[in-house]
N, C-alpha and C positions, 0 to 999 in steps of 0.2 A: 504494500500500500504506500509506504513512504517512497519507494522507488518510482512509482507512477507519478507521485506529486513532484518529485525532483525532476523527472523527465519532462513533465508538463511545464514546470517553471523554466527550465533551461531552454526548451523550444520556444516558449512564449517570449521570454526576455530576449533571446537570440534573434527571433524574428523581428521584434521591435527595433533592435539595434541595426539589423540589416536594412529595415525600412528607413531608419534615420540617417544612415550613411550613404544610401543609394544616390541621393541628389548631389553629394559632395564628390563622387568619383568622376574623373574625366572620361573614363571608358567603362564599359560593362555596367552601365546604370540599370538597364532593363533586366538583365539576368539576376542582379543582386536584389532588385525590387521584387521580382517574381519569387526568388528564393525566400525572401522575408514573408511574403504572403503565404507561401506553401508551409513554412515553418509554423506560422501562427495557426493556420488551418489544421495542421497535423497535431499541434498541441491541443487545440479545442476538441478535435476528434478523439484523441487519446483520453481526454478528461471525460468525455461523454460515454465512451465505451468501456471505461474502467469498471471492473466488478465492484459492486457495493454491497455491504452487508446490512445497510440501514433499512432497505426495503425488502429484504429477503424473507420469505415466509417459510416456516417449518410445517410440513404436513402432519 
């Protein structure tokens, strides 16, 4: 569970950093911007699909 949170945090913050530095680069602006969007999207998807025990029902 803590590993999922750390992975989410690293991907999310890393994606924000990539989006932030994309406009500063003289070349490769578009691929860095797209990589930032993909990193944030992957972080959000991993957070949504992470197994949770708070809503699990015991039969």
